[in-house]
N, C-alpha and C positions, 0 to 999 in steps of 0.2 A: 364500342368499338366493332366495326364490321370486319367481315372475314378477310376481305383484300387487305385491310390495314393490319390485322393479326398476322397474316402471311408474309407482310412486307417488313414488319418488326422482326419476326422469327427469321427472316432472310438475312437482315442485318447482323443479327446475333450469330448465325451460321456463318456468315461471311467473314466475321472476325476471326472465326477459327480456321477458315479456309485460306485466308491470307497467309497462314503459315506454310501452306503448300509450295509458295514460290520462294520460300527462303531456305537456305541451306546449300547444299551442293549444286548449285546452278551451274549450267554449262559454261566453260570457258570460250567456246566458239561461237561467233555469231551465225545466225542462218544464212546471212550473205557470203560466208566462207564456205558454204555447203552448196554443191550443185542444186539448183533449184528445180523442182519439177516443172513441166510445161503447165502454166496457167495459174501458178501459186504465186502469191505476193512475196516480195524479197525478204521479209522476216519471217518467213514460215519454213521450217525444217521439213523435208519431204517425207522422212520415215514417220513422223508424227503428225504431221499435217497442221502443227500449231507452233507456238513461238518458243517452245523448247523441244529438244530432240528426245526421242525416246530414252530412258535412263537404260544403262546395261544392268543386268542381274547382279554381276560381279562387282558392281559399284556400291552394292547395298550390304547392309550388314544382316544379321540372321532374321530379324523381325522384318527388314525390308524385303529380303527374298522369299519369305513366307508370303507377304502380301502379293509380291510380284506373281509368285506360282499360283496363288488363288485367283488373281485378275486374269492372267493369261490363259487359265484352265477353266474359267467359269464359262459353261457351255449355254448359260442363260444370256450372256452379253452379246450383243451384235458387233460391238466395235472393239472388244478387247482391251489392248494397251493403248489404243487410240482414244482421245477423249479423256474424261475425268480420271479413268482408271490409271493411266499413264502419267498424266499430270500430278496427281496426286502422290505418286511414289517419290516425288521429290521432297516430301515430309512423310515418310512411311509411317513413322511412329503416330503422326496425326492420323493418317489412314487407318491405322490399327483400331483408331477409337471411332473414327466417322463410318467406316465401311460397316460393321455391325448394326449400326443404327439405319442406314441405308438399306441392307438386306432385310432388316426386320419390317421395316415400313412397307417394303415393296412386296415381300414374300411371306411373312410369319405373323403379321399383325390381324390377320383375319378379314382383310379388306377384300372386297370383290375385284378381281382381276381385271375386269372391264373398267370398272370405276376408279381403280388406280391408275391405269393408262389415261383415262378421260381427265383426271385430276392432273397428271402430269403433263398433258398435251395443253390444258388449260394454262399452266404456269408457263410453259414453253412459249405459247402464243402471246401471253402478256408481255413476255420478255423479248419477244422477237428473236428467240435463240433457235438459228438453223440447225445446228448439231443435234441439240437435245429433241427439237421436233422430229428430226430425220430418224433418229434411233427409235423414238417412241410411237411414232406413226406405225413403223414396222411391226413394234410390239403390240401395238393396239389392235392392228389387223390380225395379228397372229391369235390373239386371245379372243377374237370376235367382236371387237367394236365395229359398229356399221360404219362404213364409208360415209354415210350421210350424215352421221354423228360428227364424224372427224372434220367434214367440210363445214359444219356449223361453227366449229372452233376455229378451224382455219381462216374463214371468211367473216368471221365475227357476226354470223346471222343470228336472227331472233331464235330464242330457245322454244320454239313450237314445232310440233310434228316429229320430233326426234324420239328414239327408242326409248321405252318405258324405264328401262334401268338408268339411263342417262339422266331422265327427267327426275328420277327418285332420288338423285344425289343429295339434293337439299335435305329432303326427308331422312335419308339414311345418315346424312352428316350429323342429325341431332344426337344420333346415337354414337356416331363414331368420329365426333367433330373433331377431338384432340388429334387423334391419328391423321385424320385427313388434312388438318391445318399442318401438322408437323410434316407430313409428306410433301405438301406443296412448298412449305418454307425451306425444305432440304433441297427441292430441286430448283427453287429459285436462287439458292446458293451455289448449286452446281451450274446453273445458267450463267452466273456471275463469273464464275471460274472459267468456263469455256470461252465467254466474251472476252475476258482480260488476256487470255492467251490466244484468241483469235484462232480458235480450233476449225479447221476446214473439213469438210465432208469427205468421207473416203473416195479415193480415186474413181473416177467415172460416174460418181452420184451427182445429181442435180437437185438443189433445194426445191422443195415443193410449198415452202412457206413464203407468201407474198410479202415480203418486206423489202423497204427501198435498198 
C-alpha cells in the first residue's frame, strides 16, 4: 500500500470522527438570515466565513469553554476561531480529543518544522483546499520553507532542483514514516471539514492556490 493510499485511508478514519463536529448545537438561524458580507456566498456567515456562525463562549460547557479559550488564545494560529478551530467547537468534547493529537503532530513529535509545513501543503494541494493552503503557506514561509519549494507543490512541478531538506523528506520519512503519514491524514481530515463547511479565506485575502 503506497503512502497516498495510506494517507487516504487515515483520512477516511479521521473524517468519521470529524463528522461529529457538525452534530449537536447547530445554529438555528440560516446564513441567508444574516446580513451577508460583500462577495460572500449566500450560505456563508460573515463572522466565521463558513456555513456555520462562530459559536459563542457562553453557549459551551466547561470543557467547551476551555477549548474555546485555548483556540482563541493560541498565538501559533494564523486564523484563530475561523477555520477548523471554530467549526470544531460545535463538538467541543470531540475537539478535546482531536486537538492534542494535532498539536502533538505539528509541534511535539520531533518533526522538522519545514518538513511539517511541506507535508501539510502537499496534502492541501492534493485536496485543492484553499483555506488550508492559505494558512500553511504563511506558516511555511514563516518557518523558512523556500518559496521555490512552495511553488513546486503549488504548480505540481517536477521534484527537481528543490531545497535539499524537502528532497530528503522521503528518506527522513523512513525514520518518521508513521508520524508523517498521521500528520498528512490529519490534515486531509481537516481539509474535508473545511470544504464541507465552505470555509472562506479571511476578509481581504485572495487565494494563491490555482484551482478551478
